[in-house]
N, C-alpha and C positions, 0 to 999 in steps of 0.2 A: 504493499500499499503506500502510496506517496505521502510524503511528510506535509501535513496541513499547517501546523503551528510555525510561525516565523514572522519575519517583518516584510512588508511589500510596498512597493512604490508604483503609483499610477503613471503608466507610459503611453496610453492611448484611450481615447474616448470615442464612442459611436453612438451618435444622436442623443447625447447626454444633455447638451445645451437645450435642445428643443423638448426634451423629456422634462427638465426642470421648469421651462416656460409653461409646458401643459399642465403642470401641477399647481400653476399659479405662483411660482416663485418670481419676484421682482427681476428684471432683466439685469441689473447690476449684480445680484446675488447669484443668478444663473451664470453670468460670466465668470464670476469667482469660483463657483462649484465646478466649472467646466475645465478648470486649469489642470494641466498633468504635473506630476511631481509630488503630489501629496503622499504622505506614508501612513500605513496602518499596520497594527499588529494583531496577529490571531493567536490566542492561547488556548490550549487544549488540556483539560483536566478530567480525565475519565470521560463521562458522557456529556460534560458541559464545555461548551465552545464560546469564547469570549472574543469579541471584536472590539478593538479600541483605535481610534483615529487621532491625528495629530492635534485636533481641537478639543480633545478631552471627552468626545462622545463614546460611550460604552454601551454595547448591546450584548446580552447574554442569552444563549440557548441551551436547553437540555434536550439531548437527542430523543426523538420519539415522545416528547411530552409537551403539552400546550403550555405556553408561558404568556405572561402579560408582558407586551412590549410598548414602551411609550416613545413616541416620535412626535416632538412638538406638542400641541394640545391633543393629539389623537392617541387612542389606545387601540393596540391591535393584539389578537389572540393568535400567537405564532407557533408553529410546529416545524421543527427541523428534523430532516432525515439525512442519513449519511448512506451513499451506496457507491462503494469503491472510492474514487477519486472526486466524487460529486456531492457536494452538500446543497440540498434544497430546503428552502424555508417558505411555507405557505402561510401567510398571515390575512387574517380577517379583521376589519374594523369592529370593535366592540358594538357600535351602532348599526352595523350591517350595511354601511353605505360604500365600503371600499374593500377591495382585496387586492393581493399583490402575490407574485411569485418571483423569488430570487433564487438564483442558481450560481454557486461558486464551483468552478472545475479547476482542480489543482494539477500541475505537473512539477517535475523537479525544479523547474526554473521559473514558472510563472503561474498566475492565477487569472482566469477569465471569469468575470461577473456579469450577470445578465439580470435585468429587473424588468418586469412587466406589472404595471398597475392599471386596475380598471377604474376609470373616473368618468362620471357623466355618460356612462354607456359606451365609452371608447376604451381601447387598450393602449397605453403609453408604454414603449420599450425602449431601453437603452442597454448598452453594455460598456464596460471598462476592461482594460487589460493591465495587469499589475505585474511587475518583475519582482521576483524574490531577491531580497537584499541581505 
């Protein structure tokens, strides 16, 4: 199995700026969020997987268990599953208005992340490529 834990740096975005705008993020914040070079760390402790970014945001999942995930003012019920080198998280807003699918695919040298969020009856999708550092 490929190593999941480690530090990663964003090297490429696909449709990320448009994705952020589609979520209602203001243009200046979307431009900032679309920059490459940002670093993240993933920690693995048994069934618990923790994501930390350079801005201090922390997200924790427990494999095969529904957990409450807070993103801004929204609360999601998220379930993470690991299948080989792919981690998938399905999240549903507690109010039932939004759902998302996030997939992280790991190799020895990189991480590919894809996110799809349902908003206003449309699917918004973006991806990011990270280099293991």
